[in-house]
C-alpha positions in Angstrom: 88.7 107.7 99.4 91.2 104.8 100.0 91.3 104.0 96.3 91.5 107.6 95.4 94.3 108.8 97.7 96.1 105.7 99.1 96.5 104.0 95.7 96.9 107.1 93.5 98.6 106.1 90.3 99.0 102.4 91.3 95.9 101.1 89.6 96.9 102.8 86.3 100.3 101.2 86.5 98.9 97.7 87.2 96.3 98.2 84.4 99.2 98.0 81.9 99.7 94.4 83.0 96.2 93.3 84.1 92.6 94.3 83.7 92.0 96.1 86.9 88.5 96.6 88.4 88.2 99.1 91.3 85.4 98.2 93.7 84.0 100.6 96.3 80.9 102.6 97.1 79.9 105.0 94.3 80.8 108.6 95.1 83.0 111.4 93.7 86.1 109.5 94.8 85.3 106.5 92.7 84.4 108.7 89.8 87.9 110.3 90.1 89.5 106.9 90.3 87.7 105.8 87.1 88.7 109.0 85.2 92.3 109.4 86.5 93.4 105.7 86.6 91.4 104.7 83.4 90.1 101.5 85.0 86.8 99.9 85.3 84.9 100.5 88.5 82.1 98.7 90.3 79.7 100.2 92.8 79.4 98.1 95.9 78.5 100.1 99.0 80.4 99.0 102.1 79.6 100.4 105.6 82.7 101.7 107.5 81.1 100.7 110.9 79.6 97.3 111.8 76.0 96.9 110.5 75.0 93.3 110.3 72.2 93.5 107.7 74.1 96.0 105.4 77.3 94.0 105.7 75.5 90.8 104.7 74.0 92.6 101.7 77.5 93.9 100.7 78.9 90.4 101.1 76.2 89.0 98.9 76.8 91.6 96.2 80.5 91.0 96.3 80.1 87.3 96.0 77.9 87.6 92.9 80.3 90.1 91.4 83.2 87.7 91.8 81.2 84.8 90.4 80.3 86.9 87.4 83.8 88.4 86.7 85.8 85.3 87.7 88.9 87.4 88.8 92.2 85.6 89.3 93.2 88.1 92.0 91.2 90.0 94.6 93.3 92.4 96.7 91.8 94.3 99.6 93.3 97.1 101.6 91.0 98.3 104.3 89.6 96.4 107.4 85.9 96.2 106.7 86.2 95.7 102.9 89.0 93.2 103.6 86.7 91.1 105.7 83.8 91.1 103.3 85.9 90.8 100.1 88.1 88.0 101.4 85.0 86.1 102.6 83.2 86.7 99.2 86.3 85.8 97.2 86.9 82.5 99.1 83.2 81.6 98.7 83.4 82.4 95.0 86.5 80.3 94.5 88.9 83.2 93.6 92.4 81.5 93.5 94.5 84.4 94.7 93.1 86.4 97.6 95.5 89.1 99.0 94.9 91.4 101.9 97.1 94.3 102.9 97.0 95.3 106.5 97.5 99.1 106.4 97.1 99.4 110.2 95.6 97.5 113.1 92.9 98.8 115.4 92.7 96.2 118.1 96.1 96.8 119.9 94.6 100.1 121.2 91.3 98.5 122.3 90.5 96.4 125.4 88.1 93.8 126.5 85.3 92.4 124.4 85.7 94.9 121.5 89.4 93.9 121.2 88.4 90.3 121.0 85.8 91.0 118.2 88.4 93.0 116.2 91.0 90.2 116.6 88.4 87.6 115.5 87.7 89.7 112.4 91.4 90.0 111.5 91.8 86.3 112.1 88.9 85.6 109.7 90.5 87.9 107.0 93.7 85.9 107.3 91.9 82.6 107.2 90.2 83.5 103.9 93.2 85.2 102.3 95.9 83.2 100.5 98.5 86.0 100.9 98.9 88.6 103.6 100.9 91.8 103.2 101.6 93.8 106.3 102.3 97.4 105.4 105.4 97.6 107.7 107.5 95.8 110.3 105.3 97.1 113.1 102.1 95.8 111.7 103.9 92.5 110.9 105.1 92.3 114.5 101.6 92.8 116.0 100.1 90.2 113.7 102.6 87.7 115.0 102.4 88.9 118.7 98.6 88.5 118.8 98.7 85.2 116.8 96.4 86.5 114.2 97.8 84.1 111.6 100.5 81.5 111.1 100.6 82.2 107.4 103.8 83.8 105.9 103.8 87.6 106.1 105.3 89.6 103.2 106.2 93.3 103.3 106.3 94.9 99.9 109.6 96.7 99.3 110.5 98.8 102.4 106.8 99.2 103.5 103.9 101.4 102.7 101.0 100.5 100.4 101.8 102.9 97.6 105.1 104.6 98.2 105.5 108.3 97.4 105.8 110.3 94.3 109.0 112.2 95.2 108.9 114.3 92.1 105.4 115.6 93.1 106.2 116.0 96.8 109.2 118.3 96.4 110.1 121.8 97.5 110.9 122.6 93.8 107.2 122.1 92.9 106.1 125.1 95.1 106.8 128.6 93.7 108.3 131.2 96.1 105.4 133.5 95.3 102.9 130.8 96.3 104.7 130.4 99.7 104.7 134.1 100.3 101.0 134.5 99.4 100.0 131.7 101.8 102.2 133.1 104.6 100.5 136.4 104.1 97.1 134.9 104.1 97.7 133.0 107.3 99.6 135.8 109.1 102.9 134.0 109.3 106.0 136.2 109.8 109.4 135.5 108.3 110.9 134.8 111.7 108.2 132.4 112.8 109.0 128.8 113.4 106.1 126.8 111.9 105.0 123.4 113.0 102.5 121.5 110.8 100.2 118.7 111.5 98.3 117.0 108.6 95.5 114.5 109.2 92.1 114.1 110.8 91.7 116.3 113.8 90.7 113.6 116.2 91.7 112.3 119.6 93.7 109.3 118.5 95.9 111.5 116.3 97.2 113.1 119.5 95.6 116.5 118.8 94.5 117.0 122.4 98.0 116.6 123.6 99.5 118.7 120.7 97.2 121.7 121.3 97.8 121.5 125.1 101.5 121.4 124.6 101.5 124.1 122.0 99.7 126.4 124.4 102.7 126.1 126.8 105.2 126.5 124.0 103.7 129.8 123.0 104.1 131.1 126.5 107.9 130.8 126.1 108.2 131.7 122.4 106.0 134.2 120.6 107.5 133.5 117.2 105.9 130.1 116.7 102.9 128.9 114.7 101.0 125.6 114.5 99.2 124.9 111.2 96.5 122.2 111.4 95.6 120.8 108.0 92.7 118.4 108.1 89.0 118.0 108.9 87.3 117.8 112.3 85.6 114.5 112.7 83.4 115.1 115.7 81.1 112.1 115.0 83.9 109.6 115.3 86.4 110.8 117.9 85.5 114.3 119.1 88.3 116.5 120.6 87.7 117.6 124.1 86.2 121.0 124.8 89.4 122.6 126.0 91.2 121.7 122.8 88.4 123.0 120.6 88.3 126.3 122.5 92.1 126.7 122.3 92.1 126.0 118.5 89.4 128.7 118.1 91.0 131.3 120.4 94.7 130.9 120.0 95.9 133.2 117.2 99.1 131.1 116.8 97.0 128.0 115.9 96.0 128.1 112.2 93.3 125.4 111.5 92.7 125.5 107.7 90.6 122.4 107.2 91.0 119.7 104.6 93.2 120.5 101.7 93.5 118.3 98.6 97.0 119.6 97.9 99.1 120.0 101.0 102.5 120.8 99.4 102.3 124.5 99.8 101.5 124.1 103.5 104.5 121.8 103.9 106.6 124.4 102.0 105.9 127.2 104.5 106.6 125.0 107.5 109.7 124.1 109.4 108.8 120.7 110.9 106.1 118.1 111.0 104.6 117.2 114.4 102.6 114.0 114.3 101.8 112.6 117.8 99.4 109.9 116.7 98.5 106.9 118.9 98.4 104.3 116.2 99.2 104.1 112.4 99.9 101.5 109.8 102.4 103.4 107.7 101.6 107.1 107.7 101.7 108.8 104.3 102.0 112.2 105.8 105.4 111.4 107.4 106.6 110.2 104.0 105.2 113.3 102.3 106.7 115.8 104.7 110.0 114.1 104.6 110.0 114.2 100.8 109.3 118.0 101.2 112.5 118.3 103.3 110.9 118.6 106.7 112.2 117.0 109.9 109.5 115.3 111.9 108.5 114.7 115.5 106.6 111.4 115.7 105.5 108.9 118.3 107.0 105.5 118.8 104.3 103.6 116.9 104.1 101.3 113.9 105.2 103.0 110.6 106.3 106.3 112.1 109.2 104.6 113.9 110.2 102.9 110.7 110.3 106.1 108.6 111.9 108.3 111.2 115.4 107.6 112.6 116.1 109.6 115.8 118.9 112.2 115.2 119.0 111.5 111.5 115.7 112.8 110.0 113.6 113.5 113.1 112.8 112.8 116.7 110.7 110.0 118.3 108.7 110.4 121.5 106.2 108.1 123.3 102.6 108.5 122.5 100.5 110.7 124.9 103.7 112.0 126.6 103.1 115.7 126.7 106.4 116.5 128.5 108.4 114.7 125.8 106.4 116.4 123.1 107.1 119.8 124.5 110.8 119.1 124.9 111.0 117.8 121.3 109.3 120.9 119.9 111.5 123.2 121.9 114.6 121.3 120.9 113.9 121.7 117.2 113.3 125.5 117.6 116.5 126.1 119.8 119.1 123.6 118.5 119.9 125.0 115.1 122.7 122.5 114.4 120.4 119.5 115.1 117.6 121.0 113.1 119.9 121.5 110.0 121.2 117.9 110.2 117.6 116.5 110.4 116.5 118.8 107.5 119.5 117.9 105.4 118.7 114.1 105.7 115.0 114.3 105.5 114.3 114.1 101.7 117.2 111.7 100.9 116.0 109.2 103.4 112.6 109.0 101.8 113.7 109.0 98.1 116.2 106.2 98.7 113.6 103.9 100.4 110.0 104.8 99.4 110.0 105.9 95.8 106.6 105.1 94.4 107.7 103.3 91.2 109.9 101.0 93.3 106.9 100.0 95.4 104.7 99.4 92.4 107.4 97.2 90.7 107.7 95.1 93.9 104.0 94.6 94.0 103.8 93.7 90.4 106.6 91.1 91.0 104.5 89.5 93.7 101.5 89.3 91.4 103.7 87.7 88.7 105.1 85.2 91.2 101.6 84.1 92.2 100.6 84.0 88.5 103.4 81.7 87.8 102.2 79.2 90.3 104.0 79.9 93.6 101.8 78.4 96.3 98.8 78.3 93.9 98.3 76.6 90.5 96.3 78.8 88.3 95.9 79.8 84.7 97.6 83.0 83.4 96.1 86.0 85.2 93.9 88.3 83.3 92.0 90.1 86.0 92.7 91.9 89.3 90.1 93.4 91.6 90.9 96.1 94.2 88.5 96.5 97.1 88.9 99.6 99.2 
């Protein structure tokens, strides 16, 4: 899924300069990557959760894959795959080993679990030759927790892949499509529509959002909340009150996972994204490119994309009072809303255009290829581990 969605288009671009091999567990996502990006793929199953025996097997398979292919660059982008691929690449003698930290889990954890997660990230950094934090917040945490003393390089202005601003544009959604969707969902022309896009789990702030929205609807009947994303009850189940409210509140429209979210953004007035932790959230970039102001929490990534009073509002995570005030402010203060909306798209297009991020990443590859910090032969291969 990470290769399929997080790096959409990037592998095809890099394949014009290198032979790219995409490595992940075989499923429909990897099949889509192979067909869309026109790159080679290798099936190496990697467990998302800790599983010692399965992890050792994955490490062994990766090691032999790298010994066989002899890649000049291995680049990993997710935590578990990062640990296994950096270890395997170091064991196999791969000269350039890059890991991108797209988000850190341990700052939200405590006790023994936090120490284990810190140790894992330290091991990733020990094995990697180059470390790319996705944004300033991630970089700051890596330094604060002394994860590594190696140089930390942010690509362009942050984010692992940038955003295709031609694709995420209001102009790409027909008026008829918007009207059809509004009719399907029961949204009136005078409704103010908030949208959340992402997994419906506790650490995305859904419990707080639903609780606050219930209060908001008491004061304003012309408001809707659209929830776009899957319930993941096995990982981080929402509390029973939240689930009951989603089911019974007619103003909450939970539509499940959608591959194309542009029409849902197009019928909405503002993004509300009260997550507890992120690396550099794509949904905030996407909604901004679609011209939506955003309410986000003061966390890594979100507080780099949103500038208060310019393209959105920032509140503290888990602060229900602040969240309610921010939602009401966007609905009532028309002048503020118009300013935020006017700035939303331009702020994204000027800083996070996808091709710019790709070009900056390619430049980093070329710098390594030409011998900065590492003496190697000209680079012919790149392996991406999701």
